[in-house]
C-alpha positions in Angstrom: 60.4 150.3 122.4 59.9 147.9 119.4 61.2 144.4 120.0 64.1 143.5 117.7 63.7 140.2 115.8 66.9 138.1 115.6 68.3 136.9 112.3 66.6 133.8 110.9 68.8 130.7 111.4 69.2 128.1 108.7 70.2 125.3 111.1 68.0 124.1 113.9 67.7 121.7 116.9 64.2 120.6 117.9 63.9 119.4 121.4 62.3 116.0 122.0 61.7 114.5 125.5 62.3 111.0 124.1 66.0 111.8 123.5 68.0 110.8 126.5 70.7 113.4 126.2 70.1 116.7 128.2 69.0 119.4 125.8 71.6 121.8 127.1 74.3 119.3 126.1 72.9 119.2 122.6 72.7 123.0 122.4 76.4 123.4 122.7 76.9 121.2 119.6 75.2 123.8 117.4 77.3 126.2 115.3 76.9 129.9 116.2 73.9 131.5 114.7 71.8 128.3 114.8 68.3 128.0 116.3 66.5 125.9 119.0 62.8 125.0 119.2 62.0 124.2 122.8 59.0 121.9 123.0 59.2 119.6 126.1 55.5 120.3 126.5 54.9 117.8 129.3 57.3 119.5 131.7 55.7 121.5 134.5 55.9 125.2 133.7 58.5 126.0 136.4 60.9 123.3 135.0 60.2 124.3 131.4 61.0 128.0 132.3 64.2 127.0 133.9 65.2 124.9 130.9 64.5 127.9 128.6 66.6 130.2 130.8 69.4 127.6 130.6 69.2 127.6 126.9 69.2 131.4 126.7 72.3 131.5 128.8 74.1 129.1 126.4 72.6 131.1 123.4 74.1 134.4 124.7 77.6 133.3 124.0 76.9 131.5 120.8 74.4 133.8 119.0 71.7 131.1 119.1 68.0 131.8 118.6 65.7 130.2 121.2 62.0 129.7 120.1 59.4 128.5 122.5 56.6 126.1 121.3 53.5 127.5 122.9 51.6 130.8 122.8 52.9 134.3 121.9 52.0 135.6 125.3 54.0 132.9 127.1 57.0 133.2 124.7 57.2 136.9 125.3 56.7 136.6 129.1 59.5 134.1 129.3 61.9 136.0 127.1 62.0 133.7 124.1 63.2 135.1 120.8 60.1 133.7 119.0 57.2 131.3 119.1 56.6 128.0 117.4 52.8 127.8 116.7 51.3 124.4 116.1 48.7 124.3 113.3 45.7 124.5 115.7 47.3 127.8 117.1 47.5 129.5 113.7 45.0 132.1 114.7 47.5 133.5 117.2 49.9 134.5 114.4 48.8 138.1 114.6 49.6 138.2 118.3 53.0 136.9 117.5 53.7 139.6 115.0 52.4 142.3 117.3 54.8 141.0 120.0 57.6 141.1 117.3 58.3 137.5 117.9 60.0 135.3 115.3 57.2 133.1 114.1 57.7 129.5 113.0 55.2 126.7 112.2 55.2 123.0 111.2 54.0 121.9 107.8 53.1 118.3 106.9 50.7 118.6 104.0 49.1 121.1 101.6 46.5 122.4 104.0 49.1 123.1 106.6 51.3 124.8 104.0 48.4 127.1 103.1 47.8 127.9 106.8 51.5 128.7 107.3 51.4 131.1 104.4 48.3 132.8 105.7 50.0 133.2 109.1 53.1 134.7 107.4 55.4 132.3 109.3 59.0 133.4 108.8 60.2 129.8 108.9 58.3 126.6 108.1 59.5 123.1 109.2 58.4 120.9 106.4 58.5 117.2 107.3 59.2 114.4 107.2 61.6 114.6 104.3 63.1 111.2 105.2 61.9 108.3 107.5 62.5 109.3 111.1 62.7 107.6 114.4 60.6 110.3 116.1 57.6 109.5 113.9 57.9 105.7 113.2 55.7 104.6 110.3 55.1 108.1 108.9 55.3 108.3 105.2 58.4 110.3 104.0 57.7 113.1 101.6 60.9 112.7 99.5 62.3 115.7 97.6 59.7 116.5 95.0 56.8 116.6 97.4 58.9 118.4 100.0 59.7 121.2 97.5 56.1 121.5 96.5 55.1 122.1 100.1 58.0 124.4 100.7 56.8 126.6 97.8 53.2 126.6 99.0 54.1 127.5 102.6 56.2 130.6 101.8 58.7 131.8 104.4 62.1 130.1 104.9 61.7 126.3 104.3 63.5 124.1 106.9 63.8 120.4 106.2 63.0 118.1 109.1 62.8 114.3 109.4 65.8 112.0 109.3 68.1 114.9 108.4 71.9 114.7 108.5 74.6 117.1 107.1 75.0 114.9 104.0 71.2 114.9 103.4 71.1 118.6 103.8 73.8 119.1 101.2 72.0 116.8 98.8 68.7 118.7 99.3 70.4 122.1 98.6 71.7 120.7 95.3 68.3 119.3 94.4 66.6 122.6 95.3 68.8 124.8 93.0 66.3 124.8 90.1 63.4 125.6 92.4 65.0 128.8 93.7 64.5 127.5 97.2 67.4 127.7 99.6 66.5 125.2 102.3 67.7 125.1 105.9 67.5 121.9 108.0 66.7 120.8 111.4 67.3 117.6 113.4 66.9 115.8 116.7 68.8 112.6 116.4 71.7 114.1 114.4 72.6 116.4 117.3 72.2 113.6 119.9 74.5 111.4 117.9 77.1 114.2 117.6 77.0 114.8 121.4 77.3 111.0 122.0 80.4 110.9 119.7 82.0 113.7 121.6 81.4 112.0 124.9 82.9 108.8 123.6 85.9 110.6 122.4 86.3 112.4 125.7 86.1 109.2 127.6 88.8 107.6 125.4 91.1 110.5 125.9 90.6 110.4 129.7 91.5 106.7 130.1 94.6 106.4 132.2 97.6 104.7 130.6 
């Protein structure tokens, strides 16, 4: 039986082991229909598999898409909805398509944009649009350069790097003339949202 590919999200959470909040806590902040890229590469396989299963459990009730950063074979074996191929793994794009996995890739420059187009990635994470804590010192692309890379890469362009809802709205407005409808992804924005929720819950639970 052919594997059914899920709809392509426009809003994403990328996991980062440097963020203190548990990933599952951040996942519940996502609106229904969003996506998660599970990286956490340094975890032992058994722990990483359990984390993926936890995310899939959350995803089932919220129509989330869970993508595993790794190989197509591992993504399929673990039951992920798709695979996030790093640039050095681009040759495995054909295997991802054969497995009917949703394929995503990162893009930081023109060469990587060309590789993502050749790989026929359905979504490309073009970054960093703004300065970001996860890559301190990295030069930000800003809008014009971001749009150029998005056009070169093909697929659905997802903005990453210092993104917030306000910056996502601004990018959509600036992208109108280019006929690009960008999605966006974040790490810190979801961590901050989860932290705000916990602060509010603590205030509400203080005895009077």
